[in-house]
Residue, then its C-alpha position, 0 to 999 in steps of 0.5 A: m581091127s580097131c573100133a576106129r577103123l571099123a567105124f571109119r570103114e562103115e561110115t565111108a564104105m571105102p576100104d579100097h586104098r584108092k578111095l580111102g587114101r584120097e579121102l584121107g589126103l594121103f596121095g593124089s594124081d594128075p593127068l598132067i603128071g601121067a597115069g601110074l605116077p601118083y604123088l604123095l601128100p604131106d601125110g602120105a609122105a610122112v608115113r613113107h618117111v617113117l617106113e624108110e627110116y625104119v627099114r634102113e635101121v632094120e637093115r643096118r642092124a642086120g649087117y647091110r651097107h647102104v649105097s646110092s646109085p643113079v636111076l639111069g644107065k647106058r643101054e649096054l648095061y642092060e644088054l650085059s645084065g640080060h634085061w634088054a633081051h628078056y625084059r625090054d617090053d617092060m622098059f621105057p624106050p632109050m633116050d639119045l644123049g650125046g651119041e649114047q643111049v641111056v635108059l631109065r632102070p627097070s631094076l637096081c641089080p646091074h648098078h649094084a653088080l658094078i658097085y661090087r665090081s669096082r674093087a677087089h674082094s676077099h672071101r673074108e668080106l663075104p657075105l657083102r650085103l648092099a642095100e638101097l632105097g632106090g627108084m626104078y621104072r616100069a613101062e606098065l600098060s595103062g590097063v593094069l595101073g591102079g592107085l599105089s599098088r601098080v605104078r610106073a615110078i617105083q621106090l624099091n627097098d632092094a638089096h643084093i647079097f654077094c656071097q660064097p656058094d656055101q653061104v647062100g642057104e643061110e642068107v636066104r633063110s635070114a632074108l625070110a626071117l627079116i621079112r617075117r619080122v618086118y611084117r609083124d611090126l607093120g601088122l601085115k599078113p602074107a596071103r601065101y608064099r610062092l616058089s616061083l620057077p621057070d616054065n618051058r617057054g625058053k625066056y630064061a637066061g643061064a644053064a639048066e644046072a644052075w637053075e636046079r642048084a638055085s631052086e634046091v637052095l630055095v626049097d631047103a630054105l622053105d622047109g617048114v613053111d607052107y608054099e605053092r609052086g608057081p611055074g612061069e613066075a621066075a625072074f629071067y635070071g633065077p628062081k625066087i620066093d615071092v611073098q604074096i599079099a591080098d588087097s581088099s578085093g582079094r587081088e594078089s600081088t607080090l610084096s617081098t621077094v628073095q631070089v638066087d641068081l647065078h647068071q648076073p655074076e657070070q655076066f659081069g665077071l664078078e669075083y672074090v679071092g678064096p682061101d686058096g688064093r684063086a678067083h671064085r665066082p660069088v652067088l648073088v641073092h636079090r632080096a626085097v623086104l618092103g618091096s615097092l614103098e608105093r605098094v606097101l603103103a597101099q596095103l597098109i592103108e587098107e590093112h589099117g583103114g587109115a588108123f595106122p599104128p602109133w609108130l606109123a601114124p602121120v600125126q601121132v599127137a593132135v594137141l587141142p586147146v579148148g580156146d584161144a587162151e590155151l593156145p600158148a600152152a598147146e604150142a609149148f606142149a607140141e614143141e615138147a612132143m616134137d623135141a621128143g621125136l613125136r609127130a605132133e600138130v596143134v589144132a587151134a580153136d579157130r578151126g572149129s568147136l572142140g567136138s568138131r576138132i576131136r571128130d576131125r582128128r579121130l584117126v590120130p592115135y592120141q589127142a591132148v586136150i588143154g583147157s584152163r586147168e591143164a594150161d595153168e598146171g602143165l597138164v594135158a587131158p589125153r583122149l585115145r583113138d579107141g574112145r578112152k579118156l584118161d585122167p589129166l596128167p603132166g605133159k612130160e609124163f604123157v609124152a614119155a608114155v607115147v614115146v615108149r609106145a611108139a618105140s615098141r612098134g605095137s598096135e596097142l594105144w596104152g597100158 
């Protein structure tokens, strides 16, 4: 944990993201919007946008194709998928619209199944990996709602992989490797891995044989990974691997998941043409790396105590002119930093003394102080979040160094 994070937590005594996030101006809520429906303020939205851009690029490089689908669907869609029979209590009520009933979707997979079904597929195209950062809605009870970690409107980093049966194991292993990479970049640590299996309550869809095959694939993919079994935690359509995280109070929740589904391809009549020229049924692998963007943001707030790694920080460089005379140079330097892709802001002298402005921006990874000498010579005097002060250096050199550090997605500030 960084010195800045420790100092801030000791000073505020607010490790819980619900308090810390509000104190830092990351998110808020209003009873007129409703319980479980928080909004993100500019700094919180900035972090979310960085996460979105990051995960899209990671997925693109891993062979995913991104799609976009509506947040509404006809009730018949969810009857076909099985959600209406097995998940209705967690869905918002249908809305009557022109003689039809439409529903806020509780999941993205039915839409992606229809996208797959919209055209013919050959075995040569598989695995086909469709990804989306899309909205979904869960009618959570008021008693379980909390901050960003349990909400009713969810932005999900979701993906569905349509593959041949002999490709499933490799796709599951690849998804787990992607999750580990993303956690490393974000500085997150799983509390545990859980193999979520059915119990004997009969709330699951599909044949027992299909469930056994799907479970075996997941067990094989977890070879070498410590995990626990979770009877009764499976999705209604298949077993899954859940990556559990723990918040500041030790409460566990699921962030990332990999699921094997043999049920929905059957329900939607999904097919591909095999090497033998005949129609075959694909297997559907559900995969969420970041999971809910709201929940991952909550975890990051707590994990880093507001002192986000340089690449994630809502403001990466705070530019501090000593006085009004240095404001033009500060604005020019901030423009240069933004042209290089950094998130920079000028904190002018009319917003307080230099010392107070430095304290106010103590969670910003980099501060660039510009006095009369720096303004005259095109220099900046850098201060790092951990308290280090660097010798003045040319503004272009400082910008280039910060760009390199941010691109590395590490937590170190310098060196």
